[in-house]
C-alpha positions in Angstrom: -43.8 117.1 -216.4 -43.8 119.9 -213.9 -47.2 119.0 -212.6 -46.2 115.4 -212.1 -43.0 116.4 -210.3 -45.0 118.8 -208.1 -47.5 116.1 -207.1 -44.6 113.8 -206.2 -43.0 116.5 -204.0 -46.3 117.6 -202.4 -46.2 115.0 -199.6 -42.7 116.0 -198.7 -43.6 119.7 -198.8 -46.6 119.1 -196.5 -44.5 117.1 -194.0 -41.9 119.7 -194.0 -44.4 122.5 -193.5 -46.1 120.6 -190.8 -42.9 120.0 -188.9 -41.9 123.6 -189.2 -45.3 124.7 -188.1 -45.3 122.5 -185.0 -41.9 123.7 -184.0 -42.9 127.3 -184.5 -46.2 126.8 -182.6 -44.4 125.1 -179.7 -42.3 128.2 -179.3 -44.8 131.0 -179.9 -48.2 129.6 -178.8 -47.5 129.8 -175.0 -46.3 133.4 -175.4 -49.3 134.4 -177.4 -51.7 132.8 -174.9 -50.5 135.1 -172.2 -51.6 138.2 -174.2 -54.9 139.8 -175.1 -57.0 137.4 -177.1 -59.9 137.6 -179.6 -62.7 135.1 -179.9 -63.9 134.7 -183.5 -67.0 132.5 -183.7 -68.3 131.2 -187.1 -71.8 130.0 -187.7 -73.1 126.9 -186.0 -75.4 124.4 -187.8 -77.2 121.2 -187.1 -80.4 119.4 -186.3 -82.8 119.8 -183.3 -80.7 117.1 -181.5 -77.2 117.8 -182.7 -75.4 121.1 -183.3 -71.8 121.9 -184.2 -70.2 125.3 -183.8 -66.7 126.2 -185.0 -64.6 129.2 -184.3 -61.1 130.5 -183.8 -58.9 132.1 -181.1 -56.7 134.8 -182.4 -54.6 137.8 -181.3 -56.6 141.0 -181.8 -56.3 142.7 -185.2 -57.4 146.2 -186.3 -59.8 146.0 -189.2 -62.1 149.1 -189.5 -65.7 148.6 -190.6 -66.1 148.6 -194.4 -67.4 151.7 -196.2 -68.1 152.1 -199.9 -65.8 155.1 -200.0 -62.8 153.3 -198.5 -59.7 153.7 -200.8 -58.2 150.6 -202.4 -55.0 150.9 -200.3 -57.0 150.7 -197.1 -59.0 147.7 -198.3 -55.7 146.0 -199.3 -54.3 146.6 -195.8 -57.3 145.1 -194.2 -57.1 142.0 -196.5 -53.5 141.5 -195.5 -54.4 141.9 -191.8 -56.9 139.1 -192.2 -54.6 136.9 -194.1 -51.7 137.2 -191.7 -53.7 136.4 -188.6 -52.0 135.2 -185.4 -53.7 132.1 -184.1 -53.6 130.9 -180.5 -53.8 127.2 -179.5 -54.2 125.5 -176.1 -57.0 127.8 -175.0 -60.3 126.4 -173.6 -63.5 127.8 -175.1 -66.9 127.1 -173.7 -70.4 127.9 -174.9 -74.0 127.4 -173.7 -76.9 126.3 -176.0 -80.4 125.8 -174.5 -78.8 125.3 -171.0 -76.2 122.8 -172.2 -72.6 123.7 -171.8 -69.9 122.4 -174.2 -66.1 123.1 -174.2 -63.2 122.5 -176.4 -59.5 123.4 -176.6 -58.2 125.4 -179.6 -55.7 123.6 -181.8 -52.4 124.9 -183.1 -54.2 126.9 -185.8 -56.5 128.4 -183.2 -59.6 126.5 -184.3 -62.1 125.0 -181.9 -65.3 123.0 -182.4 -68.1 122.8 -179.9 -70.6 120.0 -180.1 -74.1 120.2 -178.5 -76.5 117.3 -178.0 -79.6 119.0 -176.5 -81.7 116.8 -174.1 -84.9 118.3 -175.6 -85.2 119.0 -179.3 -84.5 122.6 -180.4 -86.9 124.4 -182.6 -85.9 125.2 -186.1 -84.4 128.6 -186.9 -81.6 130.8 -185.5 -80.3 130.5 -181.9 -77.7 132.5 -180.0 -74.8 130.8 -178.2 -72.8 132.9 -175.7 -69.1 132.0 -175.7 -66.2 132.7 -173.4 -62.6 131.9 -172.9 -62.2 130.1 -169.6 -60.4 132.1 -167.0 -60.6 135.3 -169.0 -63.0 138.2 -169.5 -63.2 137.4 -173.2 -66.7 136.8 -174.5 -68.6 136.6 -177.8 -71.9 135.6 -179.2 -72.4 133.0 -182.0 -75.3 132.3 -184.3 -76.5 128.7 -184.8 -78.9 127.6 -187.5 -81.1 124.6 -186.6 -82.8 122.9 -189.5 -86.3 121.4 -188.8 -89.3 120.9 -191.1 -87.7 122.4 -194.2 -89.0 121.5 -197.6 -85.5 121.5 -199.1 -82.1 123.0 -198.7 -79.7 125.0 -200.8 -75.9 124.4 -201.2 -74.1 127.2 -202.9 -70.6 128.2 -203.9 -69.7 131.8 -203.3 -66.9 133.0 -205.6 -68.2 133.8 -209.1 -71.6 132.2 -208.1 -72.8 134.8 -205.6 -70.0 137.3 -205.4 -68.2 138.5 -208.5 -64.6 137.4 -208.1 -63.2 136.8 -211.7 -61.7 133.5 -210.7 -61.1 132.7 -214.3 -58.6 135.5 -214.6 -55.9 135.5 -212.0 -54.9 139.2 -212.4 -58.5 140.4 -212.2 -59.2 138.1 -209.3 -56.3 139.4 -207.3 -57.3 143.0 -208.0 -60.9 142.3 -207.0 -60.1 140.3 -203.9 -57.2 142.4 -202.6 -58.6 145.9 -203.1 -62.3 145.4 -202.4 -64.3 145.2 -199.2 -67.7 143.9 -198.0 -69.5 147.0 -199.4 -67.7 147.5 -202.7 -67.7 143.8 -203.8 -70.6 143.1 -206.2 -73.1 140.3 -206.3 -74.4 138.9 -209.6 -77.6 140.4 -210.9 -80.7 138.9 -209.2 -78.8 136.5 -206.9 -80.2 138.0 -203.7 -83.8 137.8 -205.0 -83.3 134.2 -206.2 -81.8 133.0 -202.9 -84.5 134.8 -200.9 -87.1 133.0 -203.0 -85.5 129.6 -202.6 -85.0 129.9 -198.8 -88.5 131.3 -198.1 -91.3 128.7 -197.9 -94.4 130.2 -196.3 -93.8 130.7 -192.6 -90.9 128.2 -192.6 -87.4 128.7 -194.0 -85.4 126.5 -196.2 -81.7 126.5 -195.1 -78.8 127.6 -197.2 -75.2 126.5 -196.9 -72.3 128.3 -198.5 -69.2 126.2 -199.5 -66.2 128.2 -200.7 -62.5 127.7 -201.2 -61.8 131.1 -199.6 -59.8 130.9 -196.3 -61.5 131.2 -192.9 -59.6 134.5 -192.6 -62.2 136.0 -194.9 -65.2 134.9 -192.9 -66.1 138.3 -191.5 -65.8 139.9 -194.9 -68.0 137.3 -196.6 -70.6 137.4 -193.8 -70.8 141.2 -193.9 -71.1 141.1 -197.7 -74.1 138.7 -197.6 -75.8 140.8 -194.9 -75.2 144.1 -196.6 -76.5 142.8 -200.0 -79.6 141.2 -198.3 -78.6 137.7 -199.4 -79.9 135.0 -197.1 -77.5 134.1 -194.3 -76.4 130.6 -193.6 -73.4 128.5 -192.3 -70.2 129.1 -194.3 -67.8 126.3 -194.9 -64.4 127.8 -195.8 -60.8 126.4 -195.9 -57.8 126.5 -193.6 -55.2 128.9 -194.8 -51.8 127.3 -195.6 -50.8 124.0 -197.0 -54.3 122.7 -196.8 -55.2 124.9 -199.8 -52.9 122.8 -202.0 -55.1 119.8 -201.5 -57.4 120.8 -204.4 -60.9 122.3 -204.6 -62.9 119.2 -205.6 -62.0 116.8 -202.7 -62.7 119.5 -200.1 -66.0 120.4 -201.6 -67.1 116.8 -201.9 -66.3 116.3 -198.3 -68.4 119.2 -197.1 -71.4 118.3 -199.2 -71.2 114.7 -198.0 -71.2 115.9 -194.5 -74.3 118.1 -195.1 -76.1 115.2 -196.8 -75.4 112.8 -194.0 -76.5 115.3 -191.3 -79.9 115.7 -193.0 -80.6 112.3 -194.6 -84.3 113.2 -195.3 -83.7 116.6 -196.9 -83.4 117.2 -200.7 -81.1 119.9 -202.1 -80.7 122.5 -204.8 -77.0 122.8 -205.8 -75.8 126.2 -207.1 -72.3 126.9 -208.6 -70.4 128.3 -211.5 -68.5 127.0 -214.5 -65.3 128.6 -213.5 -63.9 125.7 -211.5 -65.2 122.2 -211.0 -68.7 122.8 -209.6 -70.4 121.1 -212.6 -68.3 117.9 -212.2 -68.6 117.9 -208.4 -72.4 118.4 -208.5 -72.8 115.7 -211.2 -71.0 113.2 -209.0 -73.2 114.2 -206.0 -76.3 113.5 -208.2 -75.0 110.0 -209.0 -73.9 109.3 -205.4 -77.3 110.3 -204.0 -80.2 109.3 -206.2 -83.3 111.3 -205.5 -81.6 113.8 -203.2 -80.9 116.6 -205.7 -83.8 118.6 -207.0 -81.9 120.8 -209.5 -78.4 122.0 -210.4 -77.9 125.7 -211.3 -74.6 126.6 -212.9 -73.7 130.3 -213.6 -71.9 130.6 -216.9 -68.7 132.6 -216.4 -66.4 130.9 -218.9 -65.8 130.7 -222.7 -67.6 128.4 -225.2 -65.1 125.5 -225.0 -65.9 125.1 -221.3 -69.6 125.3 -222.0 -69.3 122.3 -224.2 -68.0 120.2 -221.3 -70.7 121.4 -219.0 -73.4 120.6 -221.6 -72.1 117.1 -221.8 -72.4 116.8 -218.0 -76.0 118.2 -218.3 -76.9 115.2 -220.5 -75.4 112.8 -217.9 -77.2 114.4 -215.0 -80.5 114.4 -217.0 -80.2 110.6 -217.3 -80.3 110.5 -213.5 -83.6 112.5 -213.6 -82.1 115.9 -212.6 -81.9 119.1 -214.7 -78.7 121.1 -214.8 -79.3 124.6 -215.9 -76.4 126.6 -217.4 -77.3 130.3 -217.4 -75.6 133.7 -217.6 -77.7 135.2 -214.8 -80.2 134.3 -212.1 -83.3 134.6 -214.3 -83.1 131.2 -216.1 -82.5 129.5 -212.8 -85.6 131.3 -211.4 -87.7 130.2 -214.4 -86.7 126.6 -213.9 -87.3 126.8 -210.1 -90.8 128.3 -210.7 -91.6 125.5 -213.2 -90.6 122.9 -210.5 -92.7 124.6 -207.8 -89.6 125.6 -205.8 -90.5 129.3 -205.9 -93.8 131.1 -206.6 -94.7 133.2 -209.7 -94.5 136.3 -207.5 -91.0 135.4 -206.4 -90.0 134.8 -210.0 -91.2 138.3 -210.8 -89.1 139.7 -208.0 -86.0 138.0 -209.5 -87.0 139.4 -213.0 -87.3 142.9 -211.5 -84.0 142.6 -209.7 -82.1 141.5 -212.8 -83.7 144.2 -214.9 -82.7 146.9 -212.5 -79.1 145.6 -212.4 -78.8 145.9 -216.1 -80.3 149.4 -216.1 -77.7 150.8 -213.7 
């Protein structure tokens, strides 16, 4: 009853919030734009002939570099500083990639998107894009991943797939997210070794894309976490903080995956998620929508037995489409399947085995 009523009221709430936000932005944005600004680039991605780079213009915030010894109260203060960011719209941001300049104006939430179409194809791998705010001495450098000649790609969730978040328990999740930092948050056993194996293919590199329901405000925390834990870096697709988060996890994630599949029509993918939310259902639908494009689906088991039953039913449906869905408590079963498929080598499987064993010893 309540859920039905809430769904009926949701469009009204969204319109009301949008109207209030526009009114507030119309008043405050011109004043913010006159102050000191911060340029926050995210991670660009694309093909040798088309690259997209997103970022945000904000007022500066004070967030000290994370340390393992930071007290919980300091971590909580930093999380709140991230959440209550002050965005700046109406500012022109420009960047240069391979000699080509692109520019865009930040929107009311401070977001901007630069699109590059290089005249000569870019080589695959990482590229640097210098950015600046026009008319100001504000600069930054962004990383861009260009995908070329990869054997396959990886699309992975983050929360409770890579990073332990306890999303199945709201109290534990809030405690973990609000009082941890990039150095105290923990990965799941073996995930770094598994992802390094999946993304490494001889001298080439298979790309990885992270799709999460976390807000963009946590971008720096998540990026630092991946880097610190030696988990392969790749573009992060996060969500706008605010009413957009009420739109549901499934539709958003479907949209991002469709965008990635369309950008790389000749690339096959390994999909990695967890049983805590709707990853199994989302990935099963992707398998059916894109026959022959999904090599395997790996689902980390973080829920109780009743949820496992539903996932196992989906496994049978996915298998009919010629794709294996592996439900596993750790990274080792996924690595075993990946080795059997030829996605990783026996040596890389042993690295995952060693990593998992060490995690359980400590």
